[in-house]
C-alpha positions as CSV (number, residue, x, y, z in Angstrom):
1,M,50.3,-1.4,-214.6
2,S,51.7,-2.9,-211.5
3,D,55.2,-4.5,-211.4
4,R,54.3,-7.3,-208.9
5,S,55.2,-10.6,-210.2
6,V,52.7,-13.4,-210.7
7,C,53.8,-17.1,-210.6
8,L,51.5,-20.0,-211.9
9,N,51.9,-23.4,-212.4
10,T,49.8,-23.7,-215.7
11,R,50.7,-22.1,-219.3
12,S,46.7,-22.3,-219.7
13,P,45.2,-20.7,-216.6
14,K,41.7,-20.2,-215.6
15,I,41.3,-16.7,-215.5
16,I,38.5,-14.4,-213.7
17,S,38.0,-10.8,-214.9
18,L,36.7,-8.1,-212.4
19,S,36.5,-5.0,-215.1
20,P,35.6,-4.6,-218.3
21,G,39.0,-2.9,-219.1
22,S,40.4,-6.0,-218.0
23,T,38.4,-8.4,-219.8
24,E,39.1,-6.6,-223.1
25,L,42.9,-6.7,-222.8
26,L,42.5,-10.4,-221.6
27,F,40.6,-11.1,-224.9
28,A,42.9,-8.6,-226.9
29,A,45.8,-10.9,-225.7
30,G,44.5,-14.1,-226.8
31,A,43.4,-15.2,-223.7
32,G,39.8,-15.4,-224.1
33,D,39.7,-18.6,-223.9
34,R,41.4,-18.8,-220.7
35,V,38.6,-16.7,-219.1
36,I,36.0,-18.4,-216.9
37,A,34.1,-15.6,-215.3
38,V,33.9,-11.7,-215.7
39,D,32.4,-8.7,-213.7
40,Q,28.7,-8.1,-214.3
41,H,30.0,-4.6,-216.7
42,S,32.0,-6.7,-218.7
43,D,30.2,-6.6,-222.6
44,F,33.0,-6.5,-225.1
45,P,33.6,-8.7,-226.9
46,E,30.4,-10.3,-227.7
47,A,31.7,-13.7,-226.3
48,V,31.8,-12.2,-223.0
49,K,28.3,-11.9,-222.4
50,K,27.7,-15.8,-222.5
51,L,30.2,-16.0,-219.5
52,P,29.2,-16.6,-215.8
53,N,29.4,-13.2,-214.0
54,V,30.7,-12.7,-209.9
55,G,28.8,-9.3,-209.4
56,G,30.6,-6.1,-210.0
57,Y,32.0,-2.5,-207.8
58,P,31.2,-2.8,-204.8
59,N,29.6,-6.2,-204.8
60,V,31.7,-8.7,-205.9
61,N,30.8,-12.4,-205.1
62,V,33.9,-13.6,-203.3
63,E,32.5,-16.7,-202.5
64,A,31.5,-17.2,-205.8
65,I,35.0,-16.3,-207.1
66,V,36.8,-19.1,-204.4
67,A,34.4,-22.0,-205.7
68,M,35.5,-21.4,-209.1
69,K,39.0,-22.2,-208.3
70,P,40.9,-19.6,-210.5
71,D,44.5,-19.7,-211.0
72,L,44.2,-15.9,-211.6
73,V,42.1,-13.2,-210.6
74,V,42.7,-10.2,-212.8
75,V,41.7,-6.8,-211.1
76,W,41.8,-3.2,-211.9
77,T,43.9,-1.5,-209.2
78,A,41.9,2.0,-209.4
79,G,38.5,0.4,-209.8
80,N,38.1,-2.3,-207.9
81,S,37.4,-2.3,-204.1
82,Q,40.7,-2.6,-202.1
83,K,39.0,-4.4,-199.6
84,V,38.1,-7.3,-201.8
85,I,41.5,-7.5,-203.7
86,R,42.8,-7.9,-200.2
87,Q,39.9,-10.5,-199.4
88,L,40.8,-12.6,-202.6
89,E,44.7,-12.3,-201.7
90,S,44.2,-13.7,-198.1
91,L,42.4,-16.4,-199.4
92,G,45.3,-17.6,-201.3
93,L,44.2,-16.5,-204.9
94,S,47.0,-14.9,-207.2
95,T,46.0,-11.7,-208.3
96,F,46.7,-9.7,-211.5
97,H,46.9,-5.9,-211.3
98,I,46.2,-3.6,-214.3
99,D,46.6,0.2,-214.0
100,V,46.7,1.6,-217.3
101,V,46.8,5.4,-217.6
102,D,48.5,5.6,-221.1
103,F,49.1,4.4,-224.9
104,A,52.4,2.2,-223.6
105,G,50.5,1.0,-220.6
106,I,47.9,-0.4,-223.0
107,E,50.8,-2.3,-224.9
108,K,52.4,-3.5,-221.4
109,A,49.3,-5.0,-220.5
110,I,48.5,-7.3,-223.1
111,R,52.1,-8.2,-223.6
112,R,52.5,-8.9,-219.9
113,L,48.9,-10.7,-219.7
114,G,49.7,-12.5,-223.1
115,Q,53.1,-14.3,-221.2
116,V,51.1,-15.2,-217.8
117,A,48.3,-16.5,-220.2
118,G,50.6,-18.4,-222.9
119,T,49.4,-16.6,-225.7
120,E,52.4,-14.4,-226.2
121,K,52.5,-14.4,-230.2
122,E,48.9,-13.2,-230.5
123,A,49.6,-10.7,-227.8
124,D,52.6,-9.5,-229.6
125,R,50.7,-9.4,-233.1
126,V,47.9,-7.4,-231.3
127,V,50.0,-4.4,-229.8
128,D,52.2,-4.6,-233.2
129,D,49.1,-3.5,-234.9
130,F,47.7,-1.2,-232.1
131,S,51.4,0.5,-232.4
132,T,50.9,0.6,-236.2
133,R,47.6,2.1,-236.0
134,L,48.9,4.9,-233.2
135,K,51.8,6.0,-234.9
136,A,49.4,6.5,-238.1
137,L,47.1,8.9,-236.1
138,K,50.1,10.6,-234.4
139,N,51.7,11.4,-238.0
140,N,48.4,12.3,-239.6
141,Y,47.1,14.8,-236.7
142,G,49.5,15.3,-234.3
143,Q,51.3,18.3,-236.2
144,R,47.9,20.2,-237.3
145,K,46.6,23.6,-235.9
146,P,46.0,23.3,-232.2
147,V,42.1,23.2,-231.2
148,S,41.6,23.8,-227.6
149,V,39.2,21.0,-225.9
150,F,36.9,20.5,-222.8
151,F,36.3,17.1,-222.2
152,E,33.2,16.4,-219.7
153,I,33.7,13.1,-217.7
154,W,30.7,14.0,-215.2
155,R,28.2,16.9,-215.5
156,A,27.0,17.1,-211.2
157,P,30.0,17.8,-210.1
158,L,31.6,18.9,-213.1
159,M,34.5,16.7,-214.2
160,T,37.1,16.7,-216.8
161,V,40.4,14.8,-217.7
162,G,43.6,16.3,-216.6
163,N,47.1,14.9,-216.9
164,G,48.0,11.7,-216.8
165,Q,44.8,10.7,-217.9
166,V,44.7,8.7,-221.4
167,I,42.2,10.7,-222.8
168,D,44.3,13.8,-222.3
169,D,46.7,11.8,-224.5
170,V,44.1,11.0,-227.1
171,I,43.2,14.7,-227.5
172,S,46.8,15.5,-227.7
173,L,47.5,12.6,-230.0
174,C,44.8,14.2,-232.2
175,G,46.4,17.8,-232.4
176,G,44.0,19.1,-229.5
177,Q,45.0,20.9,-226.1
178,N,43.3,19.8,-223.6
179,I,42.2,23.2,-221.6
180,Y,43.0,21.2,-217.9
181,G,45.9,19.0,-219.6
182,D,48.0,21.3,-216.8
183,V,46.2,19.5,-214.1
184,S,48.2,16.8,-212.1
185,E,44.6,15.0,-211.0
186,R,43.7,12.8,-213.4
187,I,39.8,13.4,-213.0
188,P,39.4,16.6,-211.5
189,K,36.5,18.5,-210.5
190,I,36.1,22.1,-211.7
191,G,33.7,25.2,-211.3
192,I,32.1,26.3,-214.5
193,E,33.6,29.7,-213.7
194,S,37.0,28.1,-214.4
195,L,35.8,26.4,-217.7
196,I,34.5,30.0,-218.8
197,S,37.6,31.3,-218.1
198,R,39.6,28.6,-220.1
199,D,36.9,29.1,-223.2
200,P,37.7,25.7,-225.3
201,Q,36.9,25.6,-229.0
202,V,35.4,22.4,-228.5
203,I,33.4,20.6,-225.9
204,I,33.3,16.7,-226.2
205,G,31.2,14.6,-224.1
206,S,30.9,10.9,-224.2
207,D,27.7,8.8,-224.6
208,P,26.6,5.3,-225.1
209,R,24.4,6.1,-228.1
210,G,28.0,7.7,-229.9
211,D,28.2,10.8,-231.6
212,T,24.7,11.3,-233.2
213,P,22.4,14.4,-233.9
214,E,20.4,13.6,-230.6
215,T,23.4,13.7,-228.2
216,R,24.5,16.6,-229.9
217,K,21.3,18.3,-229.4
218,D,21.5,16.8,-225.9
219,L,24.9,18.7,-225.3
220,M,23.7,21.9,-227.2
221,D,20.8,22.3,-225.2
222,Y,22.7,22.0,-221.6
223,W,25.6,23.9,-222.5
224,S,23.9,26.9,-224.2
225,Q,23.0,28.3,-220.7
226,W,26.6,29.5,-221.4
227,E,26.2,31.1,-224.7
228,N,29.7,33.0,-224.4
229,L,31.5,30.1,-224.8
230,Q,33.6,29.7,-228.3
231,A,32.1,25.9,-228.6
232,V,28.6,26.8,-227.9
233,Q,29.2,29.9,-230.2
234,G,30.5,27.9,-233.2
235,H,27.9,24.7,-232.4
236,Q,31.2,22.6,-232.1
237,L,29.8,20.0,-229.3
238,F,30.6,16.3,-230.2
239,S,30.3,13.0,-228.3
240,V,32.2,9.4,-228.6
241,P,30.7,6.0,-227.6
242,S,31.4,5.8,-223.7
243,D,32.9,2.4,-223.8
244,V,35.3,3.1,-226.3
245,I,37.2,6.2,-224.6
246,A,36.4,5.4,-221.2
247,R,38.4,2.2,-221.3
248,P,42.3,1.9,-222.0
249,T,41.9,-1.1,-224.1
250,P,42.9,-1.3,-228.0
251,R,39.3,0.1,-228.9
252,I,40.5,3.7,-227.7
253,L,41.9,4.3,-231.1
254,D,38.2,3.9,-232.4
255,G,37.5,6.6,-230.1
256,A,40.8,8.9,-231.2
257,E,39.7,8.4,-234.7
258,M,36.2,9.6,-233.9
259,I,37.8,12.8,-232.1
260,C,40.9,13.1,-234.4
261,H,37.6,13.7,-237.5
262,Q,35.9,15.8,-235.2
263,L,39.0,18.3,-234.6
264,Q,39.6,18.1,-238.3
265,A,36.0,19.4,-238.9
266,V,36.3,22.2,-236.8
267,R,39.8,23.2,-238.3
268,S,38.1,22.8,-241.4
269,E,35.2,25.0,-240.6
270,T,37.3,27.5,-239.1
271,S,40.0,27.8,-241.9
272,H,36.8,28.4,-244.3
273,S,35.6,31.3,-242.1
274,E,39.0,33.0,-241.7
275,Y,39.6,32.8,-245.5
276,M,36.0,34.5,-246.0
277,A,36.7,37.1,-243.8
278,S,40.0,38.2,-245.2
279,Q,38.3,38.3,-248.6
280,T,36.8,42.0,-250.2
281,P,33.2,41.7,-250.8
282,L,33.2,41.3,-254.7
283,H,30.4,44.1,-255.0
284,Q,32.3,46.9,-253.1
285,E,31.7,50.0,-254.5
286,S,35.0,52.0,-255.3
287,S,36.0,55.1,-253.6
288,F,37.3,56.3,-256.9
């Protein structure tokens, strides 16, 4: 989240959002009626689909943005083209930079957008609700038996989440251990040999379809070529909807709840298996 100051002459600014994440955060902050256009990839909430779009990375329509005469353009620092951002600023447009990488950043971004848009009360209410829900998940799952997790971001090349990426925080929130949580890169590329050596209990991917029998089958069909992985042997492969886990917005707690339930299912199955293994067979013959 950038600490750049933004000075506007109006409490009801006309705003253009250039990323799906910033669009969701604007609506969460109560500023949806201030948004006059979005990028082509913004799709939530439903009202966004009725707004004009100004293209998307890497082909943002700068001329269209200028013609709309916005008071503010909200950009995602790590996702939007720096060239486009500089061009907008050189044309005299005010920009608001967002780079959210954790739960605290989500709350800060919503509050600041509320201040800029003049919707502080709604923004504060949403942040309070988010904070309450976050604490409830942490209290419920944070101290449970650890489960080692590999989160698949991309397959070719194989990419995952490292330290400093909000999905890493989600895994920890659920009492999981991200097997690449010791890597400083947010989205590191890894080799399959490295993954095999770390041998996760669970593999989680993201898919627009969510966690369905079809998506689990697709994961199993792919990962079964490495049949010695714990996750494969135990059929512990899950998926979450892409948009709720990839965007650092309040909806990420929807994805977190899914992952928490998935890891708890793994714990329950493991506990049952450990219990059964520890029991003496009922019909074992006596040696006496």
